[in-house]
C-alpha positions as CSV (number, residue, x, y, z in Angstrom):
1,M,59.1,17.4,59.8
2,Y,56.3,19.7,61.2
3,L,53.7,17.7,59.3
4,L,55.0,14.4,60.6
5,N,55.2,15.6,64.2
6,L,51.6,16.9,63.9
7,F,50.5,13.6,62.6
8,E,52.2,11.7,65.4
9,K,50.6,13.9,67.9
10,T,47.2,13.4,66.3
11,V,47.6,9.6,66.3
12,I,48.4,9.6,70.1
13,I,45.2,11.7,70.8
14,W,43.0,9.5,68.6
15,K,44.3,6.3,70.3
16,K,43.4,7.7,73.7
17,L,39.9,8.5,72.4
18,K,39.5,5.0,71.0
19,Q,40.5,3.6,74.4
20,G,37.5,5.5,75.9
21,E,39.2,8.5,77.3
22,I,37.0,11.6,77.4
23,M,37.6,14.4,75.0
24,E,37.6,17.8,76.6
25,L,35.9,20.2,74.2
26,N,37.0,23.8,75.0
27,S,34.7,26.2,73.3
28,D,37.1,29.1,73.5
29,K,39.9,27.0,72.0
30,I,37.7,25.6,69.2
31,S,36.4,29.1,68.4
32,Q,39.9,30.5,68.2
33,N,41.1,27.6,66.0
34,Y,38.1,27.9,63.8
35,Q,38.7,31.7,63.3
36,S,42.3,31.0,62.6
37,I,41.4,28.6,59.8
38,L,38.9,31.1,58.4
39,E,41.8,33.6,58.2
40,D,43.9,31.1,56.4
41,I,41.1,30.5,53.9
42,K,40.9,34.3,53.2
43,K,44.7,34.4,52.8
44,Y,45.4,31.3,50.7
45,S,42.3,30.3,48.8
46,P,41.7,31.7,45.2
47,Y,37.9,31.7,46.1
48,P,37.5,31.8,49.9
49,E,33.7,32.3,49.6
50,K,33.5,28.7,48.3
51,V,35.4,27.0,51.1
52,K,33.7,25.0,53.8
53,I,35.2,23.7,57.1
54,L,34.1,20.2,57.9
55,F,34.4,19.1,61.5
56,V,35.8,15.5,61.5
57,S,33.7,14.0,64.3
58,K,34.5,10.4,63.9
59,Y,35.6,9.8,67.6
60,L,33.1,12.0,69.3
61,N,30.5,10.1,71.2
62,I,26.9,11.3,71.3
63,E,27.4,13.6,74.3
64,E,30.5,15.2,72.9
65,Q,28.8,15.6,69.5
66,E,25.9,17.4,71.2
67,T,28.4,19.7,73.1
68,L,29.9,20.7,69.7
69,I,26.5,21.3,68.2
70,N,25.5,23.5,71.1
71,M,28.6,25.6,70.4
72,G,26.9,26.5,67.1
73,Y,28.8,24.2,64.6
74,S,26.7,22.3,62.1
75,Y,28.9,20.6,59.4
76,F,30.3,17.2,60.3
77,G,32.0,14.3,58.7
78,E,31.7,10.7,59.9
79,N,33.8,7.7,58.8
80,R,31.9,4.8,60.2
81,A,28.5,4.0,58.8
82,Q,27.0,2.5,62.0
83,V,28.2,5.4,64.1
84,Y,26.6,7.7,61.6
85,R,23.4,5.8,61.9
86,D,23.4,6.1,65.7
87,K,24.0,9.8,65.5
88,M,21.2,10.3,63.0
89,E,18.8,8.5,65.4
90,R,19.9,10.9,68.2
91,F,19.9,14.1,66.2
92,S,16.7,13.6,64.1
93,S,14.4,16.1,65.7
94,E,13.5,19.5,64.2
95,K,15.9,21.1,66.7
96,Y,18.8,19.6,64.6
97,E,17.4,20.1,61.1
98,N,20.1,22.6,60.2
99,L,22.9,20.0,60.7
100,I,24.8,18.7,57.6
101,W,26.4,15.3,57.7
102,D,28.9,14.0,55.2
103,F,30.5,10.5,55.0
104,I,34.3,10.6,54.7
105,G,35.4,7.1,55.5
106,R,35.8,3.9,53.5
107,L,32.3,2.7,52.7
108,Q,31.6,-1.0,52.5
109,K,28.7,-2.0,50.2
110,N,26.8,-3.7,53.0
111,K,26.9,-0.5,55.1
112,I,25.4,1.8,52.4
113,K,22.0,1.1,53.9
114,Y,23.0,2.9,57.1
115,I,23.7,6.3,55.4
116,I,21.7,6.3,52.2
117,T,18.5,7.9,53.4
118,N,19.8,11.3,54.6
119,I,23.5,11.7,53.8
120,N,24.5,15.1,52.4
121,L,27.7,14.0,50.5
122,I,29.7,10.8,50.2
123,H,33.4,11.7,49.9
124,S,34.8,8.2,49.4
125,I,33.5,6.6,46.2
126,D,36.7,4.7,45.5
127,S,35.5,2.4,42.7
128,F,32.9,2.1,40.0
129,D,31.5,-1.0,41.7
130,L,30.8,1.0,44.8
131,L,29.3,3.8,42.8
132,A,26.9,1.4,41.1
133,E,25.8,-0.1,44.4
134,I,25.2,3.4,45.9
135,N,23.1,4.2,42.9
136,K,21.1,1.0,43.3
137,K,20.4,1.9,47.0
138,A,19.6,5.5,46.0
139,V,17.0,4.2,43.5
140,E,15.4,2.0,46.1
141,N,15.1,4.9,48.4
142,N,14.0,7.4,45.8
143,R,16.9,9.7,46.4
144,I,19.4,11.6,44.4
145,V,22.7,11.2,46.3
146,N,25.7,13.5,46.0
147,G,29.1,12.0,45.8
148,L,32.8,12.6,45.3
149,I,35.2,10.3,43.4
150,Q,38.1,9.3,45.6
151,I,41.3,9.7,43.7
152,N,44.5,8.0,44.7
153,V,46.6,10.8,43.4
154,S,49.9,9.6,44.8
155,K,49.3,5.9,43.8
156,E,50.0,4.6,47.3
157,E,49.3,0.9,47.6
158,S,48.0,1.4,51.2
159,K,45.2,3.7,49.9
160,T,42.1,3.0,48.0
161,G,40.9,5.2,45.2
162,I,41.0,5.5,41.5
163,Y,44.1,6.7,39.6
164,I,43.6,9.9,37.6
165,E,44.4,8.4,34.3
166,D,42.1,5.4,34.9
167,F,39.2,7.8,35.8
168,Q,39.8,9.9,32.7
169,K,39.7,6.8,30.4
170,E,36.2,5.9,31.6
171,S,34.9,9.1,33.2
172,E,31.6,9.1,31.2
173,K,30.3,6.0,33.0
174,Y,30.8,7.7,36.4
175,F,28.6,10.6,35.4
176,S,25.9,8.3,33.9
177,M,24.3,7.2,37.1
178,S,20.6,8.0,37.4
179,N,20.6,8.6,41.2
180,V,24.1,9.6,42.1
181,K,25.4,13.0,41.1
182,I,29.2,13.3,41.0
183,K,29.9,16.7,42.6
184,G,33.7,16.5,42.4
185,F,36.7,14.8,43.8
186,M,38.4,13.8,47.1
187,T,42.0,12.9,47.8
188,M,44.5,12.5,50.6
189,A,48.2,13.3,50.3
190,P,50.8,10.9,51.8
191,L,51.4,11.7,55.4
192,D,55.2,11.7,55.0
193,A,55.3,13.8,51.9
194,E,57.3,17.0,51.7
195,I,55.5,20.3,51.1
196,D,56.5,20.5,47.4
197,E,55.2,16.9,46.9
198,I,51.9,17.7,48.5
199,D,51.6,20.9,46.4
200,G,52.2,18.8,43.3
201,Y,49.5,16.2,44.2
202,F,47.0,18.9,45.1
203,S,47.8,20.8,41.9
204,K,46.9,17.7,39.8
205,M,43.6,17.5,41.7
206,Y,42.8,21.1,41.0
207,N,43.4,20.5,37.2
208,L,41.3,17.4,37.3
209,K,38.4,19.3,38.9
210,K,38.7,22.1,36.4
211,E,38.7,19.7,33.5
212,Y,35.4,18.1,34.5
213,E,33.7,21.2,35.8
214,K,33.9,22.5,32.2
215,K,31.9,19.4,31.1
216,Y,29.6,19.2,34.1
217,S,29.0,22.5,35.8
218,Y,27.9,20.8,39.1
219,C,31.2,19.0,39.4
220,N,32.7,21.8,41.4
221,E,33.8,20.4,44.8
222,L,37.3,19.4,45.8
223,S,37.6,17.8,49.2
224,M,41.3,17.8,50.2
225,G,43.3,19.1,53.0
226,M,43.3,17.9,56.6
227,S,44.8,19.3,59.8
228,N,48.4,18.8,58.6
229,D,48.2,20.0,55.0
230,Y,45.1,22.2,54.6
231,I,47.1,25.3,53.6
232,E,48.6,23.6,50.6
233,A,45.1,22.4,49.8
234,L,43.7,25.9,50.0
235,K,46.4,27.2,47.6
236,N,45.3,24.6,45.1
237,G,41.6,25.3,45.2
238,A,40.1,23.0,47.9
239,T,36.5,23.7,48.6
240,I,36.1,21.3,51.6
241,L,38.6,21.1,54.4
242,R,38.3,18.0,56.5
243,I,39.7,19.2,59.9
244,G,40.0,17.3,63.2
245,S,42.9,17.9,65.6
246,R,43.6,21.4,64.2
247,L,40.2,22.5,65.5
248,Y,40.1,20.6,68.8
249,W,43.5,20.8,70.4
250,Q,46.0,23.1,68.7
């Protein structure tokens, strides 16, 4: 029930932001929330030194993004390719060279061009066809692009992603791309799942990551856990937490 209530609260906030209402970024609150998550990382993760907190910045406008950057934060995730492009244009000077930008949303093939030249990590490679197209664009831009395979661990029809067993059947072809390095996996648990269900899904992801890390030492990232379920993700070996509302408002 707590997870669902948190989700409902988050939806209300995001809707207000999409309608153009201004986000009030309180540096003290964000710092307090950030430190609280760091404490949870130390408490629950089997390897806290490997865990990164990614700020979900998908509804921050340019001014709000700059405010957050000026607070000292530098690792962000965008879910819309054109918004990512616009922010790259704004934050391209040497002053911002320490910023790290990941792409965490569904990526359409015709939008790859907006992110391919400088993205740090693509979390949402949800099909082999998309992977092949990313590789094609990476070759054209003379880049090695890092990516995560998006796994539909709960087999929800409303979600994209590859089923674990389907990936395992043909995994070699995903690791055969010349210009895309598969660094690990990403997943999302169902929003209405109970704690034990979430734990089960995340445990499957941890086992999947361990299986392929043995074959490919660089396949060591596990992007899972958002504001409502990151503690369960930490317990199951997440290395990247994608956090939004838990940082900004709680």
